C-alpha positions as CSV (number, residue, x, y, z in Angstrom):
1,M,132.1,57.7,22.2
2,R,131.7,54.0,21.9
3,I,133.6,51.1,23.5
4,K,133.6,47.4,22.3
5,F,135.6,44.7,24.1
6,L,137.7,42.2,22.2
7,G,138.1,40.0,25.3
8,T,137.3,40.1,29.0
9,G,139.5,37.5,30.6
10,G,142.5,37.5,32.9
11,A,145.9,36.3,32.1
12,F,145.0,32.7,32.4
13,D,141.3,32.9,31.4
14,T,142.0,32.0,27.8
15,D,138.4,31.0,27.1
16,Y,137.4,34.6,27.5
17,L,140.5,36.1,25.7
18,N,142.8,38.9,26.9
19,S,141.0,42.0,28.2
20,A,141.2,44.7,25.6
21,A,138.8,47.1,23.9
22,L,138.3,49.4,20.9
23,L,137.2,52.9,21.7
24,E,135.8,55.2,19.1
25,F,136.8,58.6,20.5
26,R,137.3,62.1,19.1
27,G,137.5,60.8,15.5
28,I,140.0,57.9,16.1
29,T,139.7,54.2,16.8
30,L,141.8,53.6,19.9
31,L,143.0,50.1,20.8
32,I,143.3,49.8,24.6
33,D,145.8,47.1,25.3
34,C,147.1,44.4,22.9
35,G,147.6,41.2,24.7
36,F,148.6,37.8,23.2
37,T,145.1,37.0,22.0
38,V,144.3,40.5,20.7
39,F,145.9,40.4,17.3
40,P,144.3,37.1,16.3
41,T,140.9,38.5,17.5
42,L,141.3,41.6,15.5
43,V,142.1,39.5,12.4
44,S,139.2,37.1,12.9
45,K,136.7,40.0,13.3
46,N,138.2,42.0,10.4
47,L,139.0,44.9,12.6
48,V,142.8,45.4,12.2
49,Q,142.3,48.1,9.5
50,K,140.1,50.2,11.8
51,V,142.8,50.7,14.5
52,D,144.8,53.9,14.1
53,H,145.8,54.6,17.8
54,V,147.0,52.4,20.6
55,I,147.3,52.9,24.4
56,L,148.6,50.5,27.0
57,T,147.8,50.1,30.6
58,H,151.0,48.2,31.4
59,L,153.5,45.7,29.9
60,H,152.4,42.3,31.1
61,N,152.1,39.9,28.3
62,D,148.3,39.7,28.4
63,H,148.2,43.4,27.8
64,C,151.0,43.9,25.2
65,G,151.9,40.4,23.9
66,S,150.8,40.8,20.3
67,L,151.6,44.5,19.8
68,A,154.7,43.8,17.8
69,T,152.8,41.4,15.5
70,F,150.0,44.0,15.1
71,L,152.5,46.7,14.1
72,L,154.3,44.4,11.6
73,Y,150.9,43.5,10.0
74,K,149.9,47.1,9.6
75,S,153.2,47.8,7.9
76,I,153.9,44.7,5.8
77,V,150.4,43.4,5.0
78,E,148.2,46.5,5.1
79,K,151.0,48.9,4.1
80,S,149.0,51.5,6.0
81,K,150.0,54.6,7.8
82,K,152.0,54.0,11.1
83,P,149.6,53.6,14.1
84,V,150.0,56.2,16.8
85,I,151.0,54.9,20.2
86,L,150.0,57.3,23.0
87,Y,152.3,57.1,26.0
88,P,151.7,58.7,29.4
89,S,155.3,59.2,30.5
90,E,158.8,59.2,29.1
91,Q,159.8,56.4,31.4
92,F,156.9,54.2,30.2
93,K,157.8,55.0,26.5
94,Q,161.4,53.8,27.2
95,Q,160.1,50.6,28.8
96,L,157.8,50.0,25.9
97,T,160.3,50.7,23.1
98,S,162.9,48.4,24.9
99,F,160.2,45.7,24.9
100,L,159.4,46.2,21.2
101,R,163.0,46.5,20.1
102,I,163.6,42.8,20.9
103,Q,161.0,42.0,18.1
104,L,161.1,45.0,15.8
105,K,164.7,46.3,16.2
106,E,163.5,49.9,15.3
107,P,160.0,50.4,16.7
108,E,159.9,53.9,15.4
109,K,159.7,52.5,11.8
110,Y,156.4,50.8,12.7
111,A,154.7,53.3,15.1
112,E,154.5,57.0,15.8
113,F,155.0,57.6,19.5
114,V,153.0,60.6,20.8
115,P,153.0,61.9,24.4
116,L,149.5,61.6,25.9
117,D,149.5,65.2,27.0
118,Q,149.4,66.2,23.3
119,F,146.1,64.4,22.9
120,E,143.1,66.1,24.2
121,G,140.6,64.3,26.4
122,V,142.6,61.5,28.0
123,I,143.7,61.5,31.6
124,A,146.3,59.0,32.8
125,V,146.0,57.9,36.4
126,D,149.3,56.7,37.7
127,T,148.7,53.4,39.6
128,Y,152.4,52.4,40.0
129,G,152.8,49.3,42.1
130,Q,149.1,48.7,42.7
131,H,148.9,45.7,40.5
132,S,152.3,44.1,40.8
133,E,155.2,45.3,43.0
134,G,157.5,47.6,41.1
135,L,155.5,47.6,37.9
136,Q,154.3,50.8,36.2
137,T,150.6,50.6,35.5
138,Y,148.0,53.2,34.4
139,S,144.2,53.7,34.5
140,Y,142.7,56.0,31.9
141,I,139.8,58.4,31.9
142,F,138.4,59.3,28.4
143,D,136.5,62.5,28.6
144,N,134.1,63.8,25.9
145,D,130.4,64.7,26.2
146,S,130.4,61.7,28.6
147,R,133.2,59.9,30.4
148,I,134.5,56.4,30.1
149,V,136.9,55.0,32.8
150,Y,139.2,52.0,32.1
151,S,141.0,50.7,35.2
152,G,143.6,48.5,33.7
153,D,144.9,46.0,36.3
154,L,144.5,47.6,39.7
155,G,144.5,46.0,43.1
156,K,143.1,49.0,45.0
157,P,140.4,51.2,43.4
158,D,140.8,54.2,45.7
159,V,143.3,56.2,43.7
160,L,141.2,56.0,40.6
161,F,137.9,57.0,42.2
162,E,139.6,59.8,44.2
163,K,140.7,61.2,40.9
164,L,137.2,60.9,39.5
165,E,135.7,62.7,42.5
166,R,138.0,65.7,41.7
167,L,136.7,66.0,38.2
168,P,133.5,68.0,37.2
169,A,130.3,65.9,37.5
170,K,129.5,64.1,34.2
171,E,127.8,61.0,33.0
172,T,130.4,58.3,33.8
173,C,130.7,54.7,32.8
174,V,133.4,52.7,34.7
175,F,135.0,49.5,33.4
176,H,137.0,48.0,36.2
177,D,139.0,44.9,36.5
178,I,137.5,42.6,39.1
179,T,138.3,39.5,41.1
180,F,136.1,37.2,43.1
181,N,139.0,35.9,45.2
182,P,139.8,38.1,48.2
183,E,143.4,36.7,48.3
184,N,144.1,38.1,44.8
185,T,145.7,41.4,45.7
186,G,146.7,42.3,42.1
187,H,143.1,43.0,41.1
188,T,140.2,44.6,42.9
189,Y,138.0,42.3,45.0
190,Y,134.4,43.0,43.9
191,K,133.2,44.0,47.4
192,K,135.8,46.9,47.4
193,L,134.0,48.4,44.4
194,L,130.6,48.5,46.1
195,P,131.1,51.9,47.8
196,Y,131.7,53.5,44.4
197,L,128.5,52.2,42.6
198,N,126.4,55.2,43.6
199,G,125.9,57.6,40.6
200,K,128.1,55.6,38.2
201,E,127.4,52.9,35.7
202,M,129.9,50.1,36.3
203,Y,131.0,46.9,34.6
204,G,133.5,44.3,35.6
205,Y,136.0,42.7,33.3
206,H,139.4,40.8,33.5
207,C,137.9,37.8,35.2
208,D,136.3,34.3,34.7
209,P,132.6,35.3,34.6
210,T,131.5,31.8,35.7
211,Q,133.1,32.5,39.1
212,S,130.9,35.5,39.9
213,P,129.1,34.9,43.2
214,P,125.4,35.3,43.6
215,D,125.7,38.5,45.7
216,N,127.8,40.3,43.1
217,P,125.8,43.4,41.9
218,I,128.3,44.5,39.3
219,R,127.4,43.6,35.8
220,L,130.1,41.8,33.8
221,V,131.1,42.9,30.4
222,F,131.2,39.3,29.2
223,F,127.4,39.1,29.6
224,Q,126.6,42.4,27.8
225,P,126.4,41.7,24.0
226,H,126.2,45.4,23.2
227,L,129.7,45.8,24.8
228,M,131.4,43.0,22.8
229,A,133.0,43.5,19.4
């Protein structure tokens, strides 16, 4: 299992591109989120053809803004097999297809939609309303010989780490969105993650790395070349 980030920025941190990652997992290459900078990044790095599965944390533009373009490219330019979009709930699928229908008219022509519970090794953690009021969001736990955790956008980390504590002990690497502004309640203030550092490898993303304070002990993905695509 290997993860490579395509960007590590927040919605307005365009210098660092939208947070998204490619995960090689159980024989597939899974794209986690597809914000408005992601498709151009995949093209520039010659990675579009590698992606065969997609999963989304939520439907904000910096997490799904170039998904329709990606799907069209796979169909029209590559003429490849339809990518599989894994969805964690029927309600989320309905929201996603409604969003895509504006651009694609018939999303099912361009993607195969598969319930997440039919795919082994991925746990969705429901984080509804904990990034933005009334918005459905998810964190994901990818479980193989080791475990990778991807928070998505999450204002309070408790629900995710409570879920992790209930799972069997295993080598775990957590990728968690992070903010250095305590007034930003849509993301997790870095000091709230400190109690969860023991026994887990942790990296922060979805931020402007230049704003990291001197007392922040959490490594940022942006500064880890081995984690960047």
